[in-house]
C-alpha positions in Angstrom: -3.8 -0.3 -39.2 -3.8 -2.2 -36.3 -3.9 1.6 -34.4 -6.9 2.5 -36.3 -8.7 -0.9 -35.5 -8.0 -0.5 -32.2 -9.2 3.0 -31.7 -12.3 1.8 -33.9 -12.5 -1.0 -31.0 -12.5 1.4 -28.2 -14.9 3.7 -29.3 -17.6 1.0 -29.0 -16.5 0.1 -25.1 -16.9 2.2 -22.1 -14.3 5.1 -21.6 -12.3 3.4 -19.2 -9.4 5.2 -17.9 -6.1 4.2 -16.2 -7.5 5.1 -12.8 -10.5 2.3 -13.5 -8.4 -0.5 -14.3 -6.3 0.3 -11.0 -9.3 0.2 -8.9 -10.5 -3.0 -10.8 -7.0 -4.1 -9.8 -7.2 -3.5 -6.1 -10.7 -5.0 -6.0 -9.6 -8.1 -7.5 -6.4 -8.1 -5.2 -8.8 -7.5 -2.2 -10.2 -11.1 -2.9 -7.3 -12.9 -4.3 -3.7 -13.0 -4.3 -1.1 -11.2 -7.0 -0.7 -14.4 -8.9 -4.7 -14.6 -9.8 -4.5 -10.9 -11.4 -4.7 -11.7 -15.0 -5.3 -8.9 -17.8 -7.7 -10.8 -19.5 -10.0 -11.6 -15.8 -9.9 -7.8 -15.2 -10.8 -7.0 -18.8 -14.0 -9.6 -18.3 -15.2 -7.8 -15.1 -14.6 -4.6 -16.5 -16.8 -5.6 -19.6 -14.1 -4.5 -22.0 -11.2 -6.4 -24.1 -8.2 -6.9 -23.7 -7.1 -4.1 -26.4 -8.8 -1.5 -23.9 -6.0 -2.3 -21.1 -2.7 -1.4 -23.5 -4.3 2.3 -23.9 -3.3 2.6 -20.5 -0.4 0.4 -19.8 2.6 -1.5 -21.4 1.6 -4.9 -19.4 0.6 -6.7 -16.1 3.7 -5.0 -14.4 3.1 -1.7 -15.0 -0.4 -2.2 -13.9 0.8 -3.8 -10.6 3.5 -0.4 -10.3 0.3 1.5 -11.0 -1.8 -0.3 -8.0 1.7 0.3 -5.8 1.6 4.1 -6.5 -2.2 4.2 -5.8 -1.8 2.5 -2.4 1.1 4.4 -1.1 -0.9 7.7 -1.8 -3.9 6.8 -0.4 -2.1 5.5 2.8 0.0 9.2 3.1 -0.9 12.1 0.8 -4.7 11.4 0.8 -5.0 10.4 4.4 -3.3 13.7 5.3 -5.5 15.5 3.6 -8.2 13.9 4.8 -7.3 14.6 8.2 -6.3 18.0 8.0 -9.3 19.1 5.5 -11.5 20.0 8.9 -11.0 22.0 11.7 -10.6 20.7 15.2 -8.0 19.7 17.9 -5.5 17.3 17.6 -7.3 14.5 19.4 -10.3 14.9 17.1 -7.5 14.6 14.0 -6.7 11.2 15.9 -10.2 10.0 15.8 -10.6 10.8 12.4 -7.7 8.7 11.7 -9.0 6.0 13.4 -12.6 6.4 11.8 -10.9 6.2 8.3 -8.8 3.4 9.2 -11.7 1.2 11.2 -14.1 0.9 8.3 -15.6 -1.5 5.7 -13.7 -0.4 3.1 -11.2 -3.2 1.3 -8.3 -0.8 1.1 -8.2 0.6 4.6 -4.8 -0.2 6.8 -5.3 -4.0 7.5 -8.0 -4.5 5.3 -8.3 -7.6 2.4 -6.1 -5.6 -0.1 -3.3 -4.7 2.6 -3.4 -8.2 3.7 -2.6 -9.3 -0.2 0.0 -6.7 -0.8 1.7 -7.7 2.4 1.8 -11.1 1.4 3.3 -10.3 -2.1 5.9 -8.1 0.0 7.5 -11.1 1.3 8.3 -12.6 -1.9 9.1 -9.1 -3.6 11.5 -6.7 -2.2 10.6 -3.8 -4.3 6.8 -4.3 -3.0 8.6 -4.8 0.4 10.4 -1.5 0.1 7.4 0.4 -0.5 5.8 -1.2 2.1 8.3 -0.4 4.6 8.5 3.4 3.5 4.7 3.6 3.7 4.9 2.1 7.1 7.6 4.7 8.4 5.4 7.9 7.0 2.2 6.4 8.7 4.3 6.4 12.1 5.6 9.5 11.4 2.3 11.2 10.7 1.0 9.5 13.9 3.7 11.0 16.0 3.2 14.5 14.5 -0.6 14.2 15.8 0.2 12.8 19.0 3.1 15.4 19.7 0.6 18.2 18.3 -1.9 16.6 21.2 0.7 17.5 24.2 2.2 14.1 24.2 6.2 13.9 24.8 8.3 12.7 22.0 9.1 9.3 23.5 5.0 8.9 24.4 3.9 10.0 20.9 6.5 7.4 19.5 5.3 4.8 21.4 1.7 5.7 20.7 2.2 5.9 17.2 3.5 2.5 16.8 0.6 1.2 18.6 -1.8 2.9 16.7 -0.7 1.5 13.4 -0.2 -1.9 15.2 -3.9 -1.7 16.5 -5.9 -0.9 13.6 -4.2 -2.9 11.3 -4.8 -5.8 13.7 -8.5 -4.7 14.3 -9.4 -4.4 10.8 -7.4 -8.0 9.8 -9.7 -9.9 12.5 -13.2 -8.3 11.4 -15.3 -10.9 9.8 -17.8 -8.8 7.3 -18.6 -5.3 7.2 -21.4 -5.1 10.1 -21.7 -1.5 11.2 -22.6 -2.4 14.9 -19.0 -4.1 14.7 -17.2 -1.6 12.8 -18.5 0.8 15.7 -17.8 -1.5 18.7 -13.8 -1.9 17.5 -13.7 1.9 17.0 -14.4 2.3 20.8 -11.7 -0.2 21.5 -9.5 1.6 19.7 -10.3 4.8 21.1 -9.9 3.8 24.8 -6.7 2.0 23.6 -5.4 5.0 21.7 -6.7 8.2 22.6 -5.8 9.0 26.2 -7.3 12.4 25.6 -8.4 12.3 29.5 -4.9 12.1 30.7 -3.1 14.4 28.4 -3.9 18.1 27.6 -4.5 19.0 24.1 -3.0 22.2 22.5 -6.7 22.9 21.4 -7.9 23.0 25.0 
């Protein structure tokens, strides 16, 4: 009977999927801490009842797990796909990686969502393990790009680690999403992280 009532209730609400709840949670986490994330608050923001939530999640912890999985995929496999989706030299790919990272989106490296997530990781070992794994994958990917661009193994490692530190630091210190400021900071990052004038590319 309860299941039938829930189905009837669901038919009068917007058809939300699991990903809709996860995206709403990411948006909320970009504005506040993990402790502030509540199912009833999310439901209110989405204009549905809490019953809709339980069609897709076992509970709040299941939602948070989905958020972590989404962030891990976004920072690794999805970024890889975006970088290699278009043709160009290894330097072009590195520049594309900078453009993706230094943007006005809340879920980019160093953006407000990641800052909330890293703060959460200080108090939750499971989250800390995910962050550590993702950071290692990010650096390994950047090492690959720098090696393809012609840098030695040691230089590629150094630039890859600097790449992550710079883009996260630049995004952390941005106030607002002013386009001119984003372009200026991309230029600064490019001067520091794209030594294409000094090192030959395999694509040259």
